[in-house]
PyMOL Python script that loads the backbone (N, CA, C, O; Angstrom):
from pymol import cmd

cmd.read_pdbstr("""\
ATOM      1  N   UNK A   1       0.806  -1.122   0.010  1.00  0.00           N
ATOM      2  CA  UNK A   1      -0.056  -0.212  -0.122  1.00  0.00           C
ATOM      3  C   UNK A   1       0.865   1.214   0.006  1.00  0.00           C
ATOM      4  O   UNK A   1       1.983   1.184   0.520  1.00  0.00           O
ATOM      5  N   UNK A   2       0.366   2.251  -0.432  1.00  0.00           N
ATOM      6  CA  UNK A   2       1.020   3.546  -0.759  1.00  0.00           C
ATOM      7  C   UNK A   2       0.422   4.549   0.144  1.00  0.00           C
ATOM      8  O   UNK A   2      -0.801   4.668   0.085  1.00  0.00           O
ATOM      9  N   UNK A   3       1.052   5.260   0.935  1.00  0.00           N
ATOM     10  CA  UNK A   3       0.534   6.299   1.716  1.00  0.00           C
ATOM     11  C   UNK A   3       0.636   7.692   1.160  1.00  0.00           C
ATOM     12  O   UNK A   3       1.649   8.059   0.565  1.00  0.00           O
ATOM     13  N   UNK A   4      -0.506   8.544   1.368  1.00  0.00           N
ATOM     14  CA  UNK A   4      -0.414  10.047   0.811  1.00  0.00           C
ATOM     15  C   UNK A   4      -0.930  10.833   1.916  1.00  0.00           C
ATOM     16  O   UNK A   4      -2.023  10.553   2.408  1.00  0.00           O
ATOM     17  N   UNK A   5      -0.275  11.729   2.313  1.00  0.00           N
ATOM     18  CA  UNK A   5      -0.699  12.431   3.358  1.00  0.00           C
ATOM     19  C   UNK A   5      -1.357  13.943   2.719  1.00  0.00           C
ATOM     20  O   UNK A   5      -0.756  14.530   1.819  1.00  0.00           O
ATOM     21  N   UNK A   6      -2.346  14.353   3.162  1.00  0.00           N
ATOM     22  CA  UNK A   6      -3.290  15.448   2.834  1.00  0.00           C
ATOM     23  C   UNK A   6      -4.151  15.884   3.680  1.00  0.00           C
ATOM     24  O   UNK A   6      -4.768  15.141   4.443  1.00  0.00           O
ATOM     25  N   UNK A   7      -4.294  17.267   3.628  1.00  0.00           N
ATOM     26  CA  UNK A   7      -5.038  17.874   4.767  1.00  0.00           C
ATOM     27  C   UNK A   7      -6.741  18.055   4.003  1.00  0.00           C
ATOM     28  O   UNK A   7      -6.939  18.198   2.796  1.00  0.00           O
ATOM     29  N   UNK A   8      -7.690  18.004   4.958  1.00  0.00           N
ATOM     30  CA  UNK A   8      -9.115  18.137   4.354  1.00  0.00           C
ATOM     31  C   UNK A   8      -9.920  18.680   5.663  1.00  0.00           C
ATOM     32  O   UNK A   8      -9.404  18.998   6.735  1.00  0.00           O
ATOM     33  N   UNK A   9     -11.169  18.710   5.361  1.00  0.00           N
ATOM     34  CA  UNK A   9     -12.150  19.297   6.257  1.00  0.00           C
ATOM     35  C   UNK A   9     -13.310  18.563   6.522  1.00  0.00           C
ATOM     36  O   UNK A   9     -13.938  18.248   5.512  1.00  0.00           O
ATOM     37  N   UNK A  10     -13.796  18.183   7.647  1.00  0.00           N
ATOM     38  CA  UNK A  10     -14.971  17.497   7.779  1.00  0.00           C
ATOM     39  C   UNK A  10     -16.110  18.428   7.979  1.00  0.00           C
ATOM     40  O   UNK A  10     -16.094  19.191   8.944  1.00  0.00           O
ATOM     41  N   UNK A  11     -17.095  18.420   7.140  1.00  0.00           N
ATOM     42  CA  UNK A  11     -18.242  19.391   7.262  1.00  0.00           C
ATOM     43  C   UNK A  11     -19.323  19.002   8.394  1.00  0.00           C
ATOM     44  O   UNK A  11     -19.168  18.152   9.271  1.00  0.00           O
ATOM     45  N   UNK A  12     -20.494  19.847   8.168  1.00  0.00           N
ATOM     46  CA  UNK A  12     -21.492  19.543   9.375  1.00  0.00           C
ATOM     47  C   UNK A  12     -22.134  18.195   9.162  1.00  0.00           C
ATOM     48  O   UNK A  12     -22.718  17.629  10.086  1.00  0.00           O
ATOM     49  N   UNK A  13     -22.035  17.682   7.973  1.00  0.00           N
ATOM     50  CA  UNK A  13     -22.761  16.225   7.919  1.00  0.00           C
ATOM     51  C   UNK A  13     -21.764  15.009   8.340  1.00  0.00           C
ATOM     52  O   UNK A  13     -22.087  13.832   8.499  1.00  0.00           O
ATOM     53  N   UNK A  14     -20.671  15.498   8.459  1.00  0.00           N
ATOM     54  CA  UNK A  14     -19.391  14.417   8.759  1.00  0.00           C
ATOM     55  C   UNK A  14     -18.794  14.049   7.746  1.00  0.00           C
ATOM     56  O   UNK A  14     -17.899  13.216   7.891  1.00  0.00           O
ATOM     57  N   UNK A  15     -19.105  14.557   6.409  1.00  0.00           N
ATOM     58  CA  UNK A  15     -18.424  14.201   5.065  1.00  0.00           C
ATOM     59  C   UNK A  15     -16.987  14.798   4.926  1.00  0.00           C
ATOM     60  O   UNK A  15     -16.939  15.996   5.201  1.00  0.00           O
ATOM     61  N   UNK A  16     -15.955  14.291   4.605  1.00  0.00           N
ATOM     62  CA  UNK A  16     -14.624  14.533   4.476  1.00  0.00           C
ATOM     63  C   UNK A  16     -14.418  15.264   2.922  1.00  0.00           C
ATOM     64  O   UNK A  16     -14.805  14.753   1.872  1.00  0.00           O
ATOM     65  N   UNK A  17     -13.828  16.370   3.026  1.00  0.00           N
ATOM     66  CA  UNK A  17     -13.447  17.099   1.779  1.00  0.00           C
ATOM     67  C   UNK A  17     -12.066  17.361   1.770  1.00  0.00           C
ATOM     68  O   UNK A  17     -11.558  18.049   2.655  1.00  0.00           O
ATOM     69  N   UNK A  18     -11.348  16.826   0.756  1.00  0.00           N
ATOM     70  CA  UNK A  18      -9.768  17.159   0.581  1.00  0.00           C
ATOM     71  C   UNK A  18      -9.707  18.534   0.203  1.00  0.00           C
ATOM     72  O   UNK A  18     -10.620  19.106  -0.393  1.00  0.00           O
ATOM     73  N   UNK A  19      -8.478  19.143   0.596  1.00  0.00           N
ATOM     74  CA  UNK A  19      -8.115  20.636   0.267  1.00  0.00           C
ATOM     75  C   UNK A  19      -7.763  20.531  -1.233  1.00  0.00           C
ATOM     76  O   UNK A  19      -8.020  21.466  -1.991  1.00  0.00           O
ATOM     77  N   UNK A  20      -7.199  19.438  -1.645  1.00  0.00           N
ATOM     78  CA  UNK A  20      -6.522  19.233  -3.041  1.00  0.00           C
ATOM     79  C   UNK A  20      -7.148  17.904  -3.614  1.00  0.00           C
ATOM     80  O   UNK A  20      -7.507  16.999  -2.861  1.00  0.00           O
ATOM     81  N   UNK A  21      -7.247  17.841  -4.845  1.00  0.00           N
ATOM     82  CA  UNK A  21      -7.654  16.339  -5.429  1.00  0.00           C
ATOM     83  C   UNK A  21      -6.486  15.469  -5.371  1.00  0.00           C
ATOM     84  O   UNK A  21      -5.344  15.926  -5.417  1.00  0.00           O
ATOM     85  N   UNK A  22      -6.784  14.042  -5.255  1.00  0.00           N
ATOM     86  CA  UNK A  22      -5.732  13.296  -5.088  1.00  0.00           C
ATOM     87  C   UNK A  22      -5.264  12.761  -6.608  1.00  0.00           C
ATOM     88  O   UNK A  22      -6.106  12.350  -7.406  1.00  0.00           O
ATOM     89  N   UNK A  23      -4.253  12.794  -6.832  1.00  0.00           N
ATOM     90  CA  UNK A  23      -3.621  12.333  -8.216  1.00  0.00           C
ATOM     91  C   UNK A  23      -3.245  10.502  -8.262  1.00  0.00           C
ATOM     92  O   UNK A  23      -2.191   9.867  -8.246  1.00  0.00           O
ATOM     93  N   UNK A  24      -4.534  10.160  -8.317  1.00  0.00           N
ATOM     94  CA  UNK A  24      -4.375   8.428  -8.353  1.00  0.00           C
ATOM     95  C   UNK A  24      -5.627   8.254  -9.543  1.00  0.00           C
ATOM     96  O   UNK A  24      -6.433   9.083  -9.964  1.00  0.00           O
ATOM     97  N   UNK A  25      -5.433   6.910  -9.862  1.00  0.00           N
ATOM     98  CA  UNK A  25      -6.552   6.309 -10.610  1.00  0.00           C
ATOM     99  C   UNK A  25      -7.988   6.724 -10.323  1.00  0.00           C
ATOM    100  O   UNK A  25      -8.394   6.630  -9.164  1.00  0.00           O
ATOM    101  N   UNK A  26      -8.802   7.183 -11.301  1.00  0.00           N
ATOM    102  CA  UNK A  26     -10.284   7.370 -10.756  1.00  0.00           C
ATOM    103  C   UNK A  26     -10.901   5.884 -10.478  1.00  0.00           C
ATOM    104  O   UNK A  26     -10.418   4.858 -10.959  1.00  0.00           O
ATOM    105  N   UNK A  27     -12.076   5.930  -9.602  1.00  0.00           N
ATOM    106  CA  UNK A  27     -12.826   4.900  -9.294  1.00  0.00           C
ATOM    107  C   UNK A  27     -11.848   3.715  -8.613  1.00  0.00           C
ATOM    108  O   UNK A  27     -11.830   2.528  -8.937  1.00  0.00           O
ATOM    109  N   UNK A  28     -11.095   4.330  -7.647  1.00  0.00           N
ATOM    110  CA  UNK A  28     -10.118   3.331  -7.132  1.00  0.00           C
ATOM    111  C   UNK A  28     -10.676   3.470  -5.484  1.00  0.00           C
ATOM    112  O   UNK A  28     -10.966   4.532  -4.933  1.00  0.00           O
ATOM    113  N   UNK A  29     -10.732   2.241  -4.937  1.00  0.00           N
ATOM    114  CA  UNK A  29     -11.120   2.225  -3.469  1.00  0.00           C
ATOM    115  C   UNK A  29      -9.847   2.571  -2.651  1.00  0.00           C
ATOM    116  O   UNK A  29      -8.717   2.177  -2.938  1.00  0.00           O
ATOM    117  N   UNK A  30     -10.152   3.308  -1.660  1.00  0.00           N
ATOM    118  CA  UNK A  30      -8.834   3.721  -0.697  1.00  0.00           C
ATOM    119  C   UNK A  30      -9.129   3.548   0.628  1.00  0.00           C
ATOM    120  O   UNK A  30     -10.317   3.657   0.932  1.00  0.00           O
ATOM    121  N   UNK A  31      -8.375   3.318   1.446  1.00  0.00           N
ATOM    122  CA  UNK A  31      -8.374   3.185   2.953  1.00  0.00           C
ATOM    123  C   UNK A  31      -7.919   4.709   3.514  1.00  0.00           C
ATOM    124  O   UNK A  31      -6.842   5.168   3.134  1.00  0.00           O
ATOM    125  N   UNK A  32      -8.560   5.277   4.198  1.00  0.00           N
ATOM    126  CA  UNK A  32      -8.614   6.478   4.773  1.00  0.00           C
ATOM    127  C   UNK A  32      -8.452   6.224   6.388  1.00  0.00           C
ATOM    128  O   UNK A  32      -9.169   5.479   7.056  1.00  0.00           O
ATOM    129  N   UNK A  33      -7.343   7.012   6.868  1.00  0.00           N
ATOM    130  CA  UNK A  33      -6.972   7.071   8.425  1.00  0.00           C
ATOM    131  C   UNK A  33      -7.177   8.565   8.628  1.00  0.00           C
ATOM    132  O   UNK A  33      -6.610   9.441   7.975  1.00  0.00           O
ATOM    133  N   UNK A  34      -8.119   8.766   9.678  1.00  0.00           N
ATOM    134  CA  UNK A  34      -8.205  10.162  10.093  1.00  0.00           C
ATOM    135  C   UNK A  34      -7.520  10.557  11.114  1.00  0.00           C
ATOM    136  O   UNK A  34      -7.762   9.840  12.085  1.00  0.00           O
ATOM    137  N   UNK A  35      -6.479  11.696  11.418  1.00  0.00           N
ATOM    138  CA  UNK A  35      -6.015  11.970  12.512  1.00  0.00           C
ATOM    139  C   UNK A  35      -6.530  13.354  12.801  1.00  0.00           C
ATOM    140  O   UNK A  35      -6.336  14.318  12.059  1.00  0.00           O
ATOM    141  N   UNK A  36      -7.253  13.385  14.020  1.00  0.00           N
ATOM    142  CA  UNK A  36      -7.847  14.587  14.646  1.00  0.00           C
ATOM    143  C   UNK A  36      -6.710  15.156  15.709  1.00  0.00           C
ATOM    144  O   UNK A  36      -5.981  14.494  16.448  1.00  0.00           O
ATOM    145  N   UNK A  37      -6.790  16.587  15.552  1.00  0.00           N
ATOM    146  CA  UNK A  37      -6.156  17.198  16.789  1.00  0.00           C
ATOM    147  C   UNK A  37      -6.685  17.119  18.057  1.00  0.00           C
ATOM    148  O   UNK A  37      -7.861  16.758  18.100  1.00  0.00           O
ATOM    149  N   UNK A  38      -6.011  17.414  19.344  1.00  0.00           N
ATOM    150  CA  UNK A  38      -6.524  17.274  20.572  1.00  0.00           C
ATOM    151  C   UNK A  38      -7.303  18.510  20.448  1.00  0.00           C
ATOM    152  O   UNK A  38      -7.027  19.394  19.636  1.00  0.00           O
ATOM    153  N   UNK A  39      -8.460  18.556  21.424  1.00  0.00           N
ATOM    154  CA  UNK A  39      -9.183  19.831  21.482  1.00  0.00           C
ATOM    155  C   UNK A  39      -8.268  21.043  21.834  1.00  0.00           C
ATOM    156  O   UNK A  39      -8.447  22.065  21.171  1.00  0.00           O
ATOM    157  N   UNK A  40      -7.443  21.045  22.666  1.00  0.00           N
ATOM    158  CA  UNK A  40      -6.504  22.215  23.096  1.00  0.00           C
ATOM    159  C   UNK A  40      -5.718  22.604  21.967  1.00  0.00           C
ATOM    160  O   UNK A  40      -5.240  23.735  21.886  1.00  0.00           O
ATOM    161  N   UNK A  41      -5.544  21.653  21.019  1.00  0.00           N
ATOM    162  CA  UNK A  41      -4.648  22.187  19.912  1.00  0.00           C
ATOM    163  C   UNK A  41      -5.489  22.636  18.640  1.00  0.00           C
ATOM    164  O   UNK A  41      -5.066  23.308  17.700  1.00  0.00           O
ATOM    165  N   UNK A  42      -6.720  22.143  18.803  1.00  0.00           N
ATOM    166  CA  UNK A  42      -7.606  22.450  17.418  1.00  0.00           C
ATOM    167  C   UNK A  42      -7.853  23.930  17.055  1.00  0.00           C
ATOM    168  O   UNK A  42      -7.982  24.288  15.885  1.00  0.00           O
ATOM    169  N   UNK A  43      -7.917  24.851  18.199  1.00  0.00           N
ATOM    170  CA  UNK A  43      -8.029  26.189  17.780  1.00  0.00           C
ATOM    171  C   UNK A  43      -6.906  26.874  16.962  1.00  0.00           C
ATOM    172  O   UNK A  43      -7.084  27.426  15.876  1.00  0.00           O
ATOM    173  N   UNK A  44      -5.555  26.754  17.713  1.00  0.00           N
ATOM    174  CA  UNK A  44      -4.636  27.110  17.269  1.00  0.00           C
ATOM    175  C   UNK A  44      -3.942  26.431  15.714  1.00  0.00           C
ATOM    176  O   UNK A  44      -3.270  27.014  14.863  1.00  0.00           O
ATOM    177  N   UNK A  45      -4.357  25.152  15.757  1.00  0.00           N
ATOM    178  CA  UNK A  45      -3.832  24.334  14.560  1.00  0.00           C
ATOM    179  C   UNK A  45      -4.454  24.887  13.323  1.00  0.00           C
ATOM    180  O   UNK A  45      -3.793  24.598  12.326  1.00  0.00           O
ATOM    181  N   UNK A  46      -5.466  25.556  13.095  1.00  0.00           N
ATOM    182  CA  UNK A  46      -6.149  25.933  11.916  1.00  0.00           C
ATOM    183  C   UNK A  46      -5.522  27.188  11.489  1.00  0.00           C
ATOM    184  O   UNK A  46      -5.391  27.440  10.291  1.00  0.00           O
ATOM    185  N   UNK A  47      -5.041  28.168  12.618  1.00  0.00           N
ATOM    186  CA  UNK A  47      -4.441  29.391  12.271  1.00  0.00           C
ATOM    187  C   UNK A  47      -2.884  28.956  11.700  1.00  0.00           C
ATOM    188  O   UNK A  47      -2.443  29.475  10.675  1.00  0.00           O
ATOM    189  N   UNK A  48      -2.136  27.986  12.448  1.00  0.00           N
ATOM    190  CA  UNK A  48      -1.044  27.559  12.053  1.00  0.00           C
ATOM    191  C   UNK A  48      -0.966  26.929  10.805  1.00  0.00           C
ATOM    192  O   UNK A  48       0.063  27.061  10.143  1.00  0.00           O
ATOM    193  N   UNK A  49      -2.002  26.193  10.344  1.00  0.00           N
ATOM    194  CA  UNK A  49      -2.025  25.592   8.847  1.00  0.00           C
ATOM    195  C   UNK A  49      -2.094  26.633   7.857  1.00  0.00           C
ATOM    196  O   UNK A  49      -1.461  26.457   6.816  1.00  0.00           O
ATOM    197  N   UNK A  50      -2.788  27.735   8.017  1.00  0.00           N
ATOM    198  CA  UNK A  50      -3.153  28.765   7.584  1.00  0.00           C
ATOM    199  C   UNK A  50      -1.920  29.801   7.315  1.00  0.00           C
ATOM    200  O   UNK A  50      -1.809  30.455   6.278  1.00  0.00           O
ATOM    201  N   UNK A  51      -1.118  29.841   8.287  1.00  0.00           N
ATOM    202  CA  UNK A  51       0.047  30.666   8.233  1.00  0.00           C
ATOM    203  C   UNK A  51       1.237  29.779   7.376  1.00  0.00           C
ATOM    204  O   UNK A  51       1.942  30.382   6.566  1.00  0.00           O
ATOM    205  N   UNK A  52       1.405  28.413   7.588  1.00  0.00           N
ATOM    206  CA  UNK A  52       2.167  27.456   6.809  1.00  0.00           C
ATOM    207  C   UNK A  52       1.845  27.591   5.521  1.00  0.00           C
ATOM    208  O   UNK A  52       2.710  27.940   4.719  1.00  0.00           O
ATOM    209  N   UNK A  53       0.530  27.331   5.118  1.00  0.00           N
ATOM    210  CA  UNK A  53       0.236  27.493   3.621  1.00  0.00           C
ATOM    211  C   UNK A  53       0.562  28.856   2.988  1.00  0.00           C
ATOM    212  O   UNK A  53       1.024  28.854   1.848  1.00  0.00           O
ATOM    213  N   UNK A  54       0.356  30.039   3.641  1.00  0.00           N
ATOM    214  CA  UNK A  54       0.590  31.093   3.221  1.00  0.00           C
ATOM    215  C   UNK A  54       2.236  31.344   2.843  1.00  0.00           C
ATOM    216  O   UNK A  54       2.682  31.894   1.836  1.00  0.00           O
ATOM    217  N   UNK A  55       2.963  30.777   3.949  1.00  0.00           N
ATOM    218  CA  UNK A  55       4.510  30.936   3.813  1.00  0.00           C
ATOM    219  C   UNK A  55       4.965  29.988   2.659  1.00  0.00           C
ATOM    220  O   UNK A  55       5.796  30.414   1.857  1.00  0.00           O
ATOM    221  N   UNK A  56       4.518  28.856   2.545  1.00  0.00           N
ATOM    222  CA  UNK A  56       4.821  27.711   1.488  1.00  0.00           C
ATOM    223  C   UNK A  56       4.357  28.475   0.131  1.00  0.00           C
ATOM    224  O   UNK A  56       5.178  28.558  -0.782  1.00  0.00           O
ATOM    225  N   UNK A  57       3.201  28.975  -0.009  1.00  0.00           N
ATOM    226  CA  UNK A  57       2.859  29.813  -1.103  1.00  0.00           C
ATOM    227  C   UNK A  57       3.748  30.773  -1.565  1.00  0.00           C
ATOM    228  O   UNK A  57       4.226  30.772  -2.700  1.00  0.00           O
ATOM    229  N   UNK A  58       4.005  31.697  -0.588  1.00  0.00           N
ATOM    230  CA  UNK A  58       4.911  32.786  -0.865  1.00  0.00           C
ATOM    231  C   UNK A  58       6.483  32.242  -1.289  1.00  0.00           C
ATOM    232  O   UNK A  58       7.076  32.775  -2.227  1.00  0.00           O
ATOM    233  N   UNK A  59       6.927  31.426  -0.713  1.00  0.00           N
ATOM    234  CA  UNK A  59       8.063  30.644  -1.061  1.00  0.00           C
ATOM    235  C   UNK A  59       7.996  30.162  -2.220  1.00  0.00           C
ATOM    236  O   UNK A  59       8.911  30.437  -2.996  1.00  0.00           O
ATOM    237  N   UNK A  60       6.964  29.360  -2.640  1.00  0.00           N
ATOM    238  CA  UNK A  60       6.941  29.001  -4.089  1.00  0.00           C
ATOM    239  C   UNK A  60       6.892  30.113  -5.089  1.00  0.00           C
ATOM    240  O   UNK A  60       7.702  30.033  -6.012  1.00  0.00           O
ATOM    241  N   UNK A  61       6.074  31.145  -5.062  1.00  0.00           N
ATOM    242  CA  UNK A  61       5.956  32.288  -5.896  1.00  0.00           C
ATOM    243  C   UNK A  61       7.364  32.990  -5.996  1.00  0.00           C
ATOM    244  O   UNK A  61       7.721  33.384  -7.106  1.00  0.00           O
ATOM    245  N   UNK A  62       8.184  33.170  -4.908  1.00  0.00           N
ATOM    246  CA  UNK A  62       9.484  33.811  -4.983  1.00  0.00           C
ATOM    247  C   UNK A  62      10.371  33.037  -5.809  1.00  0.00           C
ATOM    248  O   UNK A  62      11.070  33.607  -6.647  1.00  0.00           O
ATOM    249  N   UNK A  63      10.415  31.550  -5.620  1.00  0.00           N
ATOM    250  CA  UNK A  63      11.273  30.691  -6.244  1.00  0.00           C
ATOM    251  C   UNK A  63      10.830  30.656  -7.776  1.00  0.00           C
ATOM    252  O   UNK A  63      11.751  30.717  -8.589  1.00  0.00           O
ATOM    253  N   UNK A  64       9.611  30.570  -8.233  1.00  0.00           N
ATOM    254  CA  UNK A  64       9.211  30.572  -9.459  1.00  0.00           C
ATOM    255  C   UNK A  64       9.819  31.928 -10.077  1.00  0.00           C
ATOM    256  O   UNK A  64      10.563  31.890 -11.057  1.00  0.00           O
ATOM    257  N   UNK A  65       9.514  32.934  -9.545  1.00  0.00           N
ATOM    258  CA  UNK A  65       9.952  34.073 -10.106  1.00  0.00           C
ATOM    259  C   UNK A  65      11.321  34.202 -10.402  1.00  0.00           C
ATOM    260  O   UNK A  65      11.665  34.665 -11.489  1.00  0.00           O
ATOM    261  N   UNK A  66      12.241  33.802  -9.453  1.00  0.00           N
ATOM    262  CA  UNK A  66      13.690  33.614  -9.338  1.00  0.00           C
ATOM    263  C   UNK A  66      13.924  32.898 -10.697  1.00  0.00           C
ATOM    264  O   UNK A  66      14.555  33.417 -11.618  1.00  0.00           O
ATOM    265  N   UNK A  67      13.400  31.741 -10.743  1.00  0.00           N
ATOM    266  CA  UNK A  67      13.648  30.860 -12.014  1.00  0.00           C
ATOM    267  C   UNK A  67      13.329  31.485 -13.371  1.00  0.00           C
ATOM    268  O   UNK A  67      14.141  31.510 -14.296  1.00  0.00           O
ATOM    269  N   UNK A  68      12.107  31.981 -13.429  1.00  0.00           N
ATOM    270  CA  UNK A  68      11.823  32.866 -14.552  1.00  0.00           C
ATOM    271  C   UNK A  68      12.779  33.917 -14.967  1.00  0.00           C
ATOM    272  O   UNK A  68      13.160  33.944 -16.137  1.00  0.00           O
ATOM    273  N   UNK A  69      13.139  34.665 -14.223  1.00  0.00           N
ATOM    274  CA  UNK A  69      14.262  35.709 -14.429  1.00  0.00           C
ATOM    275  C   UNK A  69      15.628  35.121 -14.537  1.00  0.00           C
ATOM    276  O   UNK A  69      16.508  35.812 -15.050  1.00  0.00           O
ATOM    277  N   UNK A  70      15.879  34.016 -14.142  1.00  0.00           N
ATOM    278  CA  UNK A  70      17.368  33.480 -14.372  1.00  0.00           C
ATOM    279  C   UNK A  70      18.136  33.588 -13.146  1.00  0.00           C
ATOM    280  O   UNK A  70      19.305  33.222 -13.259  1.00  0.00           O
ATOM    281  N   UNK A  71      17.763  34.010 -11.970  1.00  0.00           N
ATOM    282  CA  UNK A  71      18.152  34.121 -10.901  1.00  0.00           C
ATOM    283  C   UNK A  71      18.376  32.807 -10.000  1.00  0.00           C
ATOM    284  O   UNK A  71      17.844  32.704  -8.895  1.00  0.00           O
ATOM    285  N   UNK A  72      19.235  31.770 -10.573  1.00  0.00           N
ATOM    286  CA  UNK A  72      19.516  30.431 -10.228  1.00  0.00           C
ATOM    287  C   UNK A  72      20.956  30.323 -10.091  1.00  0.00           C
ATOM    288  O   UNK A  72      21.757  31.116 -10.587  1.00  0.00           O
ATOM    289  N   UNK A  73      21.248  29.304  -9.395  1.00  0.00           N
ATOM    290  CA  UNK A  73      22.606  28.730  -9.209  1.00  0.00           C
ATOM    291  C   UNK A  73      22.601  27.097  -9.780  1.00  0.00           C
ATOM    292  O   UNK A  73      21.634  26.337  -9.721  1.00  0.00           O
ATOM    293  N   UNK A  74      23.904  26.797 -10.325  1.00  0.00           N
ATOM    294  CA  UNK A  74      24.067  25.179 -10.584  1.00  0.00           C
ATOM    295  C   UNK A  74      24.151  24.408  -9.502  1.00  0.00           C
ATOM    296  O   UNK A  74      24.833  24.787  -8.550  1.00  0.00           O
ATOM    297  N   UNK A  75      23.401  23.078  -9.468  1.00  0.00           N
ATOM    298  CA  UNK A  75      23.286  22.396  -8.535  1.00  0.00           C
ATOM    299  C   UNK A  75      24.765  22.037  -7.991  1.00  0.00           C
ATOM    300  O   UNK A  75      24.969  21.907  -6.784  1.00  0.00           O
ATOM    301  N   UNK A  76      25.614  21.911  -8.798  1.00  0.00           N
ATOM    302  CA  UNK A  76      27.178  21.583  -8.404  1.00  0.00           C
ATOM    303  C   UNK A  76      27.632  22.648  -7.380  1.00  0.00           C
ATOM    304  O   UNK A  76      28.202  22.317  -6.340  1.00  0.00           O
ATOM    305  N   UNK A  77      27.367  23.936  -7.700  1.00  0.00           N
ATOM    306  CA  UNK A  77      27.697  25.099  -6.873  1.00  0.00           C
ATOM    307  C   UNK A  77      27.055  24.920  -5.527  1.00  0.00           C
ATOM    308  O   UNK A  77      27.629  25.215  -4.479  1.00  0.00           O
ATOM    309  N   UNK A  78      26.012  24.493  -5.588  1.00  0.00           N
ATOM    310  CA  UNK A  78      24.967  24.643  -4.051  1.00  0.00           C
ATOM    311  C   UNK A  78      25.719  23.679  -3.294  1.00  0.00           C
ATOM    312  O   UNK A  78      25.997  23.970  -2.131  1.00  0.00           O
ATOM    313  N   UNK A  79      26.155  22.392  -3.850  1.00  0.00           N
ATOM    314  CA  UNK A  79      26.908  21.114  -3.104  1.00  0.00           C
ATOM    315  C   UNK A  79      28.300  21.812  -2.651  1.00  0.00           C
ATOM    316  O   UNK A  79      28.899  21.206  -1.763  1.00  0.00           O
ATOM    317  N   UNK A  80      28.820  22.849  -3.074  1.00  0.00           N
ATOM    318  CA  UNK A  80      30.492  22.994  -2.785  1.00  0.00           C
ATOM    319  C   UNK A  80      30.527  23.252  -1.113  1.00  0.00           C
ATOM    320  O   UNK A  80      29.773  24.042  -0.544  1.00  0.00           O
ATOM    321  N   UNK A  81      31.324  22.611  -0.590  1.00  0.00           N
ATOM    322  CA  UNK A  81      31.564  22.845   0.838  1.00  0.00           C
ATOM    323  C   UNK A  81      30.888  22.107   1.668  1.00  0.00           C
ATOM    324  O   UNK A  81      31.149  22.186   2.868  1.00  0.00           O
ATOM    325  N   UNK A  82      29.730  21.110   1.131  1.00  0.00           N
ATOM    326  CA  UNK A  82      28.782  20.345   2.142  1.00  0.00           C
ATOM    327  C   UNK A  82      29.536  19.037   2.078  1.00  0.00           C
ATOM    328  O   UNK A  82      29.902  18.456   1.057  1.00  0.00           O
ATOM    329  N   UNK A  83      29.716  18.655   3.380  1.00  0.00           N
ATOM    330  CA  UNK A  83      30.239  17.242   3.640  1.00  0.00           C
ATOM    331  C   UNK A  83      29.145  16.225   3.735  1.00  0.00           C
ATOM    332  O   UNK A  83      28.340  16.201   4.665  1.00  0.00           O
ATOM    333  N   UNK A  84      29.151  15.389   2.733  1.00  0.00           N
ATOM    334  CA  UNK A  84      28.178  14.427   3.011  1.00  0.00           C
ATOM    335  C   UNK A  84      28.862  13.034   3.266  1.00  0.00           C
ATOM    336  O   UNK A  84      29.624  12.471   2.481  1.00  0.00           O
ATOM    337  N   UNK A  85      28.470  12.585   4.468  1.00  0.00           N
ATOM    338  CA  UNK A  85      29.125  11.224   5.108  1.00  0.00           C
ATOM    339  C   UNK A  85      28.080  10.203   5.132  1.00  0.00           C
ATOM    340  O   UNK A  85      28.324   9.079   5.572  1.00  0.00           O
TER     341      UNK A  85
END
""", "prot")
cmd.dss("prot")
cmd.show_as("cartoon", "prot")
cmd.util.cbc("prot")
cmd.orient("prot")
């Protein structure tokens, strides 16, 4: 079995709605494991998820912009000085 981690929301009827579509063959049965936050964490978790999503989206936008204008470095240069043991 292959595991995919994805966020979603449970609505008033108890139905699960995923934040983004799954990239799998359509009409495939899946096993779902739902991890719920503890009540004390629940209030802050939603705000943290939104902040992380915003931060990730901004980071992607900046990286995409840098790539489009050619503000990049060769991978070989990025590895210089890194000791991989």
